[in-house]
C-alpha positions as CSV (number, residue, x, y, z in Angstrom):
1,X,41.6,-72.7,22.2
2,X,44.7,-74.8,21.6
3,X,43.9,-77.3,24.4
4,X,41.4,-80.2,24.5
5,X,39.8,-78.6,27.6
6,X,39.2,-75.3,25.8
7,X,37.8,-77.2,22.8
8,X,35.5,-79.2,25.1
9,X,34.3,-75.9,26.6
10,X,33.5,-74.6,23.1
11,X,31.5,-77.8,22.4
12,X,29.6,-77.3,25.7
13,X,28.8,-73.7,24.8
14,X,27.7,-74.8,21.4
15,X,25.3,-77.2,22.9
16,X,23.9,-74.6,25.3
17,X,23.2,-72.1,22.5
18,X,21.2,-74.5,20.3
19,X,18.0,-74.2,22.3
20,X,18.1,-70.4,22.5
21,X,19.1,-70.1,18.8
22,X,16.3,-72.3,17.6
23,X,13.9,-70.4,19.9
24,X,14.8,-67.1,18.2
25,X,14.6,-68.6,14.8
26,X,11.1,-70.1,15.4
27,X,10.0,-66.8,17.0
28,X,11.0,-65.1,13.7
29,X,9.1,-67.8,11.8
30,X,5.9,-67.3,13.9
31,X,6.1,-63.5,14.1
32,X,5.8,-63.7,17.9
33,X,8.1,-63.4,20.8
34,X,6.9,-66.9,22.0
35,X,7.8,-69.8,19.6
36,X,5.1,-72.1,18.4
37,X,5.9,-75.5,19.9
38,X,4.6,-77.6,17.1
39,X,7.0,-75.9,14.7
40,X,10.0,-76.4,16.9
41,X,12.4,-79.3,16.7
42,X,11.5,-80.3,20.2
43,X,14.7,-82.2,20.9
44,X,16.6,-79.0,20.8
45,X,14.6,-76.9,23.1
46,X,15.2,-76.0,26.8
47,X,13.2,-73.9,29.2
48,X,10.0,-74.2,27.1
49,X,6.6,-75.3,28.4
50,X,6.2,-78.8,29.8
51,X,4.8,-80.1,26.5
52,X,8.3,-79.9,25.1
53,X,11.1,-82.4,25.6
54,X,14.4,-81.5,27.3
55,X,17.5,-81.0,25.3
56,X,19.6,-84.2,25.5
57,X,23.3,-84.3,26.1
58,X,25.0,-84.1,22.8
59,X,27.9,-86.4,22.1
60,X,30.5,-85.6,19.4
61,X,32.6,-87.9,17.2
62,X,36.1,-87.4,18.8
63,X,38.0,-87.9,15.5
64,X,35.8,-85.4,13.6
65,X,36.2,-82.9,16.5
66,X,39.9,-83.2,16.4
67,X,39.9,-82.6,12.7
68,X,37.6,-79.5,13.1
69,X,39.8,-78.2,15.9
70,X,43.1,-78.4,13.9
71,X,41.5,-76.9,10.8
72,X,40.0,-74.0,12.9
73,X,43.2,-73.2,14.7
74,X,45.1,-73.1,11.4
75,X,42.6,-70.9,9.5
76,X,42.0,-68.7,12.5
77,X,45.7,-68.1,12.9
78,X,46.0,-67.1,9.3
79,X,43.0,-64.8,9.5
80,X,44.3,-63.2,12.7
81,X,47.8,-62.7,11.3
82,X,46.4,-61.0,8.3
83,X,44.5,-58.7,10.6
84,X,42.3,-56.1,9.0
85,X,44.2,-56.0,5.7
86,X,41.8,-55.6,2.9
87,X,44.1,-57.5,0.6
88,X,43.7,-60.7,2.7
89,X,41.5,-63.2,1.0
90,X,39.0,-65.7,2.4
91,X,38.0,-68.1,-0.4
92,X,34.7,-69.0,1.3
93,X,33.8,-65.4,1.9
94,X,34.7,-64.3,-1.6
95,X,32.5,-67.0,-3.2
96,X,29.5,-66.4,-0.9
97,X,27.1,-64.1,-2.8
98,X,26.2,-62.2,0.4
99,X,29.8,-60.9,0.5
100,X,30.5,-60.8,-3.2
101,X,30.4,-57.1,-3.9
102,X,33.6,-55.0,-4.1
103,X,32.5,-53.0,-1.0
104,X,33.0,-56.0,1.2
105,X,36.7,-56.4,0.0
106,X,37.6,-52.7,0.2
107,X,36.3,-52.1,3.7
108,X,38.7,-53.8,6.1
109,X,36.3,-54.2,9.1
110,X,33.5,-55.7,6.9
111,X,36.0,-57.9,5.1
112,X,37.3,-59.3,8.4
113,X,33.8,-59.8,9.8
114,X,32.8,-61.7,6.7
115,X,35.9,-63.9,6.8
116,X,35.6,-64.6,10.5
117,X,31.9,-65.4,10.0
118,X,32.6,-67.9,7.3
119,X,35.4,-69.5,9.4
120,X,33.1,-69.9,12.4
121,X,30.2,-71.1,10.2
122,X,32.4,-73.8,8.8
123,X,33.4,-74.9,12.2
124,X,29.9,-74.9,13.7
125,X,28.5,-76.8,10.7
126,X,31.4,-79.3,11.1
127,X,30.4,-79.7,14.8
128,X,26.8,-80.2,13.9
129,X,27.9,-83.0,11.5
130,X,30.0,-84.5,14.3
131,X,27.1,-84.9,16.6
132,X,26.5,-88.6,17.3
133,X,22.9,-89.9,17.6
134,X,20.0,-90.9,15.5
135,X,19.4,-89.3,12.1
136,X,16.4,-87.2,13.3
137,X,18.4,-85.7,16.2
138,X,21.3,-85.0,13.8
139,X,19.0,-83.3,11.3
140,X,17.5,-81.1,14.0
141,X,20.9,-80.0,15.3
142,X,22.0,-79.2,11.8
143,X,18.8,-77.2,11.0
144,X,19.1,-75.3,14.2
145,X,22.7,-74.3,13.5
146,X,21.8,-73.3,9.9
147,X,19.0,-71.1,11.2
148,X,21.3,-69.4,13.8
149,X,24.1,-68.9,11.2
150,X,21.7,-67.4,8.6
151,X,20.4,-65.0,11.2
152,X,23.8,-64.1,12.5
153,X,25.5,-63.2,9.2
154,X,27.2,-59.8,9.3
155,X,25.4,-58.9,6.1
156,X,22.2,-58.7,8.1
157,X,23.5,-55.7,10.2
158,X,23.9,-52.2,8.8
159,X,27.0,-51.6,11.1
160,X,28.8,-54.4,9.3
161,X,27.2,-54.5,5.8
162,X,29.7,-52.6,3.7
163,X,27.6,-52.7,0.6
164,X,24.6,-51.2,2.4
165,X,26.8,-48.5,3.9
166,X,28.3,-47.6,0.5
167,X,24.8,-47.3,-0.9
168,X,23.8,-45.0,1.9
169,X,26.8,-42.8,1.1
170,X,26.1,-42.8,-2.6
171,X,22.4,-41.9,-2.1
172,X,23.1,-39.4,0.6
173,X,21.0,-41.4,3.1
174,X,18.0,-41.9,0.8
175,X,18.5,-45.7,0.9
176,X,18.2,-45.7,4.7
177,X,15.1,-43.6,4.5
178,X,13.5,-45.8,1.9
179,X,14.5,-48.9,3.9
180,X,12.6,-47.5,6.9
181,X,9.6,-46.9,4.7
182,X,9.8,-50.5,3.4
183,X,10.1,-51.8,6.9
184,X,6.9,-49.9,8.0
185,X,5.1,-51.1,4.9
186,X,6.0,-54.8,5.6
187,X,5.0,-54.4,9.2
188,X,1.6,-53.2,8.2
189,X,1.0,-56.0,5.6
190,X,2.4,-58.6,8.1
191,X,5.1,-60.3,6.0
192,X,8.4,-59.5,4.3
193,X,7.9,-58.4,0.7
194,X,9.5,-60.7,-1.8
195,X,8.3,-58.8,-4.8
196,X,6.5,-55.5,-5.6
197,X,3.0,-56.8,-4.9
198,X,1.4,-53.6,-6.2
199,X,2.3,-54.8,-9.7
200,X,-0.1,-57.7,-9.6
201,X,-3.8,-58.3,-9.4
202,X,-5.5,-61.7,-9.5
203,X,-7.7,-61.8,-12.6
204,X,-6.0,-58.8,-14.2
205,X,-2.4,-59.9,-14.9
206,X,-2.2,-63.3,-13.1
207,X,-4.8,-66.0,-13.4
208,X,-6.1,-64.6,-16.6
209,X,-6.9,-67.7,-18.7
210,X,-10.5,-67.1,-20.0
211,X,-13.2,-69.3,-18.3
212,X,-16.1,-69.3,-15.9
213,X,-17.1,-70.5,-12.5
214,X,-19.7,-73.3,-13.1
215,X,-20.2,-74.6,-9.6
216,X,-19.5,-73.5,-6.0
217,X,-20.1,-74.7,-2.5
218,X,-18.6,-73.9,0.9
219,X,-15.3,-75.5,0.0
220,X,-14.4,-74.6,-3.6
221,X,-15.4,-73.1,-6.9
222,X,-15.1,-75.2,-10.0
223,X,-13.7,-73.3,-13.0
224,X,-14.2,-74.4,-16.6
225,X,-11.9,-72.8,-19.2
226,X,-12.9,-71.7,-22.7
227,X,-11.6,-74.1,-25.4
228,X,-8.8,-72.8,-27.7
229,X,-9.3,-75.5,-30.2
230,X,-12.2,-76.4,-32.6
231,X,-12.2,-80.0,-31.1
232,X,-11.6,-81.3,-27.6
233,X,-10.9,-84.7,-26.3
234,X,-14.0,-86.5,-25.0
235,X,-12.5,-87.1,-21.5
236,X,-12.2,-83.8,-19.6
237,X,-9.3,-82.9,-17.4
238,X,-9.8,-82.0,-13.8
239,X,-7.0,-80.3,-11.9
240,X,-6.8,-80.4,-8.1
241,X,-4.2,-78.0,-6.8
242,X,-3.0,-77.8,-3.2
243,X,-5.4,-76.3,-0.7
244,X,-2.5,-74.8,1.2
245,X,-1.9,-72.4,-1.7
246,X,-4.0,-70.7,-4.4
247,X,-4.6,-72.5,-7.6
248,X,-3.2,-69.8,-9.9
249,X,0.3,-71.1,-9.5
250,X,-0.9,-73.2,-12.5
251,X,-2.1,-70.0,-14.3
252,X,0.4,-67.3,-13.5
253,X,0.9,-65.7,-17.0
254,X,-0.2,-66.9,-20.4
255,X,3.4,-67.8,-21.2
256,X,3.9,-70.1,-18.1
257,X,0.4,-71.3,-17.5
258,X,0.0,-75.1,-17.2
259,X,-3.8,-74.6,-17.4
260,X,-3.6,-72.7,-20.7
261,X,-1.2,-75.2,-22.0
262,X,-3.6,-78.1,-21.3
263,X,-6.4,-76.1,-23.0
264,X,-4.2,-75.4,-26.0
265,X,-3.6,-79.2,-26.3
266,X,-7.3,-79.8,-26.7
267,X,-8.4,-80.8,-23.2
268,X,-11.7,-79.5,-21.8
269,X,-10.2,-78.3,-18.6
270,X,-11.6,-77.8,-15.1
271,X,-9.9,-76.6,-12.0
272,X,-10.7,-76.6,-8.3
273,X,-10.3,-73.1,-6.8
274,X,-10.3,-73.6,-3.0
275,X,-12.0,-71.3,-0.7
276,X,-9.7,-69.4,1.7
277,X,-11.1,-70.7,5.1
278,X,-12.4,-68.3,7.6
279,X,-14.0,-68.8,11.1
280,X,-17.1,-70.4,9.5
281,X,-14.9,-73.3,8.3
282,X,-12.8,-73.8,11.5
283,X,-14.4,-77.2,12.2
284,X,-14.0,-78.7,8.7
285,X,-12.2,-82.1,8.5
286,X,-10.2,-84.1,6.1
287,X,-13.3,-86.1,5.4
288,X,-15.2,-83.0,4.6
289,X,-12.6,-81.9,2.0
290,X,-12.6,-85.4,0.4
291,X,-16.4,-85.8,0.2
292,X,-17.5,-82.2,-0.4
293,X,-14.6,-81.0,-2.5
294,X,-12.6,-83.7,-4.4
295,X,-15.4,-86.2,-4.9
296,X,-17.9,-83.4,-5.6
297,X,-15.6,-81.9,-8.2
298,X,-15.3,-85.2,-10.0
299,X,-19.0,-85.7,-10.0
300,X,-19.8,-82.2,-11.3
301,X,-17.2,-82.4,-14.0
302,X,-18.7,-85.7,-15.2
303,X,-22.2,-84.3,-15.1
304,X,-21.3,-81.1,-17.0
305,X,-19.4,-82.9,-19.8
306,X,-21.5,-86.1,-19.9
307,X,-18.3,-88.1,-19.8
308,X,-18.4,-91.6,-18.1
309,X,-14.9,-91.2,-16.9
310,X,-12.4,-88.2,-16.7
311,X,-8.7,-87.6,-16.4
312,X,-7.5,-86.0,-13.1
313,X,-4.4,-84.3,-12.0
314,X,-3.3,-83.6,-8.4
315,X,-0.5,-81.2,-7.4
316,X,1.3,-81.5,-4.1
317,X,-1.3,-81.8,-1.3
318,X,-3.9,-81.8,-4.0
319,X,-2.4,-85.1,-5.1
320,X,-2.8,-86.6,-1.7
321,X,-6.4,-85.4,-1.5
322,X,-7.1,-86.7,-5.0
323,X,-5.6,-90.2,-4.2
324,X,-7.6,-90.4,-1.0
325,X,-10.8,-89.5,-2.9
326,X,-10.2,-92.0,-5.6
327,X,-9.6,-94.7,-2.9
328,X,-12.9,-93.8,-1.2
329,X,-14.7,-94.0,-4.5
330,X,-13.1,-97.3,-5.3
331,X,-14.3,-98.7,-2.0
332,X,-17.8,-97.7,-3.0
333,X,-17.4,-99.6,-6.3
334,X,-16.9,-96.4,-8.4
335,X,-14.0,-95.7,-10.8
336,X,-14.9,-92.4,-12.5
337,X,-11.3,-91.4,-13.2
338,X,-9.6,-93.3,-16.0
339,X,-6.1,-91.8,-15.6
340,X,-4.4,-89.8,-12.9
341,X,-1.4,-87.4,-12.8
342,X,0.5,-86.7,-9.6
343,X,2.8,-83.7,-9.6
344,X,5.3,-83.4,-6.7
345,X,2.9,-85.3,-4.4
346,X,3.4,-87.6,-1.5
347,X,1.3,-90.8,-1.0
348,X,4.0,-92.7,0.9
349,X,5.3,-90.3,3.6
350,X,8.4,-92.4,4.5
351,X,10.7,-89.8,3.2
352,X,9.5,-86.2,3.8
353,X,13.0,-84.6,3.8
354,X,13.7,-81.6,6.0
355,X,10.0,-81.3,7.2
356,X,10.5,-84.5,9.2
357,X,12.4,-82.6,11.9
358,X,9.2,-80.7,12.8
359,X,7.1,-83.9,13.3
360,X,7.0,-86.0,16.5
361,X,4.4,-87.1,19.0
362,X,4.6,-84.0,21.1
363,X,4.2,-81.7,18.1
364,X,1.3,-83.6,16.7
365,X,-0.5,-83.8,20.1
366,X,0.0,-80.1,20.6
367,X,-1.7,-79.4,17.3
368,X,-4.5,-81.8,18.1
369,X,-5.1,-80.1,21.5
370,X,-4.8,-76.7,20.0
371,X,-7.0,-77.0,16.9
372,X,-8.1,-80.6,16.5
373,X,-11.7,-79.8,17.4
374,X,-11.8,-76.4,15.8
375,X,-9.7,-73.4,14.9
376,X,-7.6,-72.1,11.9
377,X,-4.0,-72.5,11.0
378,X,-3.1,-69.1,9.7
379,X,-1.7,-69.0,6.2
380,X,1.2,-66.7,7.2
381,X,2.4,-69.3,9.8
382,X,2.7,-71.9,7.0
383,X,4.3,-69.4,4.6
384,X,6.9,-68.4,7.1
385,X,7.7,-72.0,8.0
386,X,8.3,-72.9,4.3
387,X,10.4,-69.7,3.8
388,X,12.7,-70.6,6.7
389,X,13.5,-73.9,5.1
390,X,15.7,-71.8,2.8
391,X,16.4,-68.8,5.1
392,X,19.2,-67.1,3.1
393,X,17.2,-67.1,-0.1
394,X,13.7,-66.5,1.1
395,X,14.1,-64.5,4.3
396,X,17.4,-62.7,4.9
397,X,18.0,-61.8,1.3
398,X,14.9,-59.7,1.4
399,X,15.5,-58.3,4.8
400,X,18.9,-56.9,3.6
401,X,17.6,-55.7,0.3
402,X,14.4,-54.1,1.5
403,X,15.5,-52.6,4.8
404,X,19.3,-52.1,4.7
405,X,19.6,-51.1,1.0
406,X,16.2,-49.6,0.6
407,X,15.5,-51.6,-2.5
408,X,12.1,-52.5,-3.9
409,X,12.2,-56.2,-5.0
410,X,11.4,-56.5,-8.8
411,X,8.0,-57.8,-10.0
412,X,7.9,-61.6,-10.0
413,X,4.6,-63.4,-10.5
414,X,5.7,-66.6,-8.7
415,X,6.8,-64.7,-5.6
416,X,3.6,-62.7,-5.6
417,X,1.7,-66.0,-5.6
418,X,4.0,-67.3,-2.8
419,X,3.0,-64.3,-0.6
420,X,-0.7,-64.8,-1.2
421,X,-1.2,-67.3,1.6
422,X,-4.2,-69.3,2.6
423,X,-5.6,-70.6,5.9
424,X,-6.4,-74.2,6.8
425,X,-9.1,-75.6,9.1
426,X,-7.6,-76.9,12.3
427,X,-9.2,-80.4,12.3
428,X,-8.2,-80.9,8.7
429,X,-4.6,-79.9,9.5
430,X,-4.3,-82.0,12.7
431,X,-5.6,-85.1,10.9
432,X,-3.2,-84.5,8.0
433,X,-0.2,-84.2,10.3
434,X,-0.9,-87.4,12.3
435,X,-2.0,-89.7,9.5
436,X,0.4,-88.7,6.8
437,X,3.6,-87.1,8.0
438,X,3.8,-88.8,11.4
439,X,2.2,-92.2,11.1
440,X,2.2,-92.6,7.3
441,X,-1.2,-94.4,7.4
442,X,-2.4,-93.8,3.9
443,X,-0.2,-96.6,2.5
444,X,-1.3,-99.0,5.3
445,X,-4.1,-101.0,3.7
446,X,-7.4,-100.6,5.6
447,X,-5.7,-98.6,8.4
448,X,-7.7,-95.4,7.7
449,X,-11.4,-94.9,7.4
450,X,-12.3,-91.8,5.3
451,X,-15.9,-90.9,4.5
452,X,-17.0,-94.2,6.0
453,X,-14.7,-96.3,3.7
454,X,-11.5,-98.2,4.4
455,X,-8.7,-96.6,2.4
456,X,-6.6,-98.9,0.1
457,X,-4.4,-97.0,-2.4
458,X,-3.6,-100.3,-4.0
459,X,-7.1,-100.2,-5.6
460,X,-6.0,-97.3,-7.8
461,X,-5.2,-99.3,-10.9
462,X,-5.7,-96.6,-13.6
463,X,-2.8,-95.4,-15.7
464,X,-0.7,-92.9,-13.6
465,X,1.8,-90.3,-14.6
466,X,4.0,-89.4,-11.7
467,X,6.3,-86.4,-11.7
468,X,9.0,-85.4,-9.2
469,X,11.5,-82.5,-9.1
470,X,15.1,-83.3,-8.5
471,X,15.9,-80.5,-6.1
472,X,12.5,-80.4,-4.3
473,X,12.9,-79.7,-0.6
474,X,9.1,-80.0,0.1
475,X,8.5,-83.3,-1.6
476,X,11.9,-85.0,-1.9
477,X,12.4,-86.8,-5.2
478,X,12.7,-90.2,-3.4
479,X,9.2,-89.4,-1.8
480,X,7.7,-88.6,-5.1
481,X,9.1,-91.7,-6.7
482,X,7.7,-93.9,-3.8
483,X,4.3,-93.5,-5.3
484,X,5.4,-95.9,-8.1
485,X,5.5,-98.6,-5.4
486,X,2.0,-97.8,-4.1
487,X,-0.1,-97.6,-7.2
488,X,-0.9,-100.8,-9.1
489,X,-1.8,-99.7,-12.6
490,X,0.5,-98.8,-15.5
491,X,2.8,-96.1,-14.4
492,X,5.2,-93.6,-15.9
493,X,7.7,-91.7,-13.7
494,X,9.4,-88.5,-14.9
495,X,11.9,-86.4,-13.0
496,X,12.4,-82.7,-13.8
497,X,15.2,-80.4,-12.9
498,X,14.9,-77.7,-10.2
499,X,12.6,-77.5,-7.2
500,X,9.1,-77.9,-6.0
501,X,7.6,-75.0,-8.0
502,X,10.2,-74.0,-10.6
503,X,10.5,-77.6,-11.7
504,X,6.7,-77.9,-12.3
505,X,6.2,-74.5,-13.9
506,X,8.6,-75.0,-16.8
507,X,6.8,-74.2,-20.1
508,X,8.3,-75.7,-23.3
509,X,8.7,-72.3,-25.0
510,X,11.3,-71.2,-22.5
511,X,13.6,-74.1,-23.5
512,X,14.9,-74.3,-19.9
513,X,16.2,-77.1,-17.8
514,X,15.7,-80.8,-18.7
515,X,13.9,-83.9,-17.6
516,X,14.6,-87.6,-17.2
517,X,12.5,-90.7,-18.3
518,X,12.9,-94.4,-18.2
519,X,10.4,-97.1,-19.3
520,X,11.6,-99.4,-16.6
521,X,10.5,-98.8,-13.0
522,X,12.8,-100.0,-10.3
523,X,12.2,-100.4,-6.5
524,X,14.1,-97.2,-5.7
525,X,14.7,-93.8,-7.3
526,X,18.4,-94.3,-7.2
527,X,18.1,-97.6,-9.2
528,X,15.6,-95.9,-11.6
529,X,18.0,-93.0,-12.2
530,X,20.8,-95.3,-13.3
531,X,18.8,-96.3,-16.4
532,X,17.1,-92.9,-17.1
533,X,17.7,-90.8,-20.1
534,X,18.0,-87.0,-19.9
535,X,16.1,-84.8,-22.3
536,X,16.6,-81.1,-22.8
537,X,13.6,-78.8,-22.2
538,X,10.2,-79.2,-20.4
539,X,8.5,-82.3,-19.2
540,X,5.2,-80.8,-20.3
541,X,5.6,-82.2,-23.8
542,X,6.1,-85.7,-22.4
543,X,3.1,-85.4,-20.2
544,X,1.0,-84.0,-23.0
545,X,1.8,-87.0,-25.3
546,X,1.0,-89.4,-22.5
547,X,-2.3,-87.6,-21.6
548,X,-3.6,-87.6,-25.2
549,X,-3.4,-91.4,-25.2
550,X,-5.7,-91.4,-22.2
551,X,-8.2,-88.8,-23.4
552,X,-10.3,-90.7,-26.0
553,X,-11.5,-89.4,-29.3
554,X,-11.9,-85.8,-30.2
555,X,-15.4,-84.2,-30.3
556,X,-16.6,-80.7,-31.1
557,X,-15.7,-78.1,-28.5
558,X,-18.6,-76.8,-26.4
559,X,-19.9,-73.3,-27.3
560,X,-20.9,-72.4,-23.7
561,X,-19.8,-73.0,-20.2
562,X,-21.4,-75.5,-17.9
563,X,-24.7,-77.2,-18.7
564,X,-28.4,-76.8,-18.1
565,X,-28.0,-77.9,-14.6
566,X,-24.8,-76.0,-13.9
567,X,-25.0,-72.5,-15.2
568,X,-22.1,-70.1,-15.5
569,X,-21.9,-68.1,-12.2
570,X,-19.1,-65.5,-12.8
571,X,-16.0,-65.2,-14.9
572,X,-12.8,-67.0,-14.0
573,X,-10.8,-66.8,-11.7
574,X,-13.9,-66.3,-9.5
575,X,-14.3,-64.7,-6.0
576,X,-12.8,-67.4,-3.8
577,X,-9.2,-67.0,-5.1
578,X,-9.3,-63.2,-4.4
579,X,-10.0,-63.6,-0.7
580,X,-6.9,-62.8,1.4
581,X,-5.9,-64.7,4.5
C-alpha cells in the first residue's frame, strides 16, 4: 500500500463496493432482500433494475488522496507495530462511545479491531470527501459510506464485541438467551424496539390531556380540550400536526405536552388527529387532504366557537398542509386564520438537507408509477428511512443493546411515539414528492392548482411565528428560515437548540437548552444569526407571549365540548390515534 498503484487499486475497490454497500443498507431499511429503488441514492447503484442509473466513474482530488494515503500509512504502521497490545491507545477508538467500556481496552483482539475500524473509517470518509463532482453526488457517496461503516462496526458482532462477551460471562449466558428472545419479539412486531413499548398505552399514560372528539370524517378526528382556566381567549387555537406521525408528540406526558401548555395559557385548543390510512384510503390525494381535512378543520373550529377568525399552528408536514390550505382559502377570497405558527416546517424546499440525496427524477417517477394512482406507503418504510439518517443512534445502538447484550431499552415516551408509525395514501405521497421536494413548486406563484385554485403563498399576509431547530436533520434550520422570505405579513423567527423533535418538545419547567431571537429579519439565516440574542430555557414562553397578542379579548370558558351542531363523540384522544399501521 506504499505505492501510487496500490493506492489507486484501493480507490477502485472503494468505488466498486459503494453500490453493494448501499444496496445492503437500503435492504436493511426496507426490511426486504430487494432494495426499494425510490429510497436508494440512484447514482450509487449498479446491477439494479433498468429504472436505476448506472454508477458513474468517480474521480478523486489527487492532493487530498495523497494526504489520506500518507496519514493512513503512518497510522497503520503505528497500529501494526503495537500489535495486539492492550496498552496501545487509539484516540479515536477511545472517544467513540461504541468502544468506550473498559472491556474494549482489556481485550486485545477487540481493542485492535476497534482501532483498525476507526483508522479505516477515517480513511474511507476522507476518500468520500475527496470525490470530485456535483454536491448531490458527493453527498450520496458520503451517505453510502456512512451507512456501510455504521453497519460494519465491530461492536455489531458478538465475536468482536468485548463488552457483550463480558456480559455473557457475567450473566452465565443469560444475556445471550435474552438477546435471542428480544430478537424474536422484534421480528414478530416488525421493527427494532427503541423502548419498552409495553410500558405505554395511548390514552392511558400518553395523550392524556382531557378533551373530547367533536367531529370526525374519513380523514381526521377533531379534538377539543377542556379549558384549565376560568377565561379563554376569544380566538381559538387549531393545531395541525404532521400526517406522517401521530398527533400525540404534542401531548406525550402532562409535563412535556405542548397541547396542555396552550390550554393552561388560556387558549381554547383544538387538534387534528389524523386517521391512519388503510386500503379504503389508498386513492386519496393531496387535494383531498387539503379540502376535507385542513380546510374542514378550520371551518368546524370556527363554527363550534363562533369565532370569525382563529389562530392556527402547523408542525412539520402539518405546516406545509396548513400553508397550502390557507393559500387555497385566500384564492377563494377567504381569510379565516388571523395568525399562523409554523414549527420546523418547509414551505420553500430549496434546502432539504440529507433527504435531498433520495430525490431525483427516477425516484419520483418510480413512486408515481408504483402508487401514484393508488396504494399505500407503509408507515414502517418511512420510519426505517428516518432512522437510518442517524444509523448509529437509531438503529445499531438498539441492535447491539437488544440482541448482543440482552438488554431491554428503558421506557421513553418519545421513542414509543417514534415507533407508532402511520401509513400514507400513495397518490398523496407521490404528489408531495414531486411538487415539494423535487420541483419546489409551492413557492412558484400560480404554478400549482390545488382544490381548483392557483396556489400563491405570498397571499398569506397574517402575522406568522416561525420556529426552526438548530440541529434539525429533517427540516434544516436554513430551510425553516426560508419561510420568512415567502410569507408577506409580520413575521417572527425563533431558533431553538437541539433537533427536529427534542427542540420542539422543550417545556419551560425543564429549564433545558436555549433559544435565539432577533427583531430584524435578514435574507439568510446566517445573516440573521449574527444579530440574534441567545436566551436560556424554552422557546415556548416566547411563543406564548406572541400568541396572546394575536388571540383577542378573554371570555368565559365554555362549560361543554362542541356545540349544538357538533356534539361530543367520545373522549380524547379518540379512536383514530389508536389504530396501528
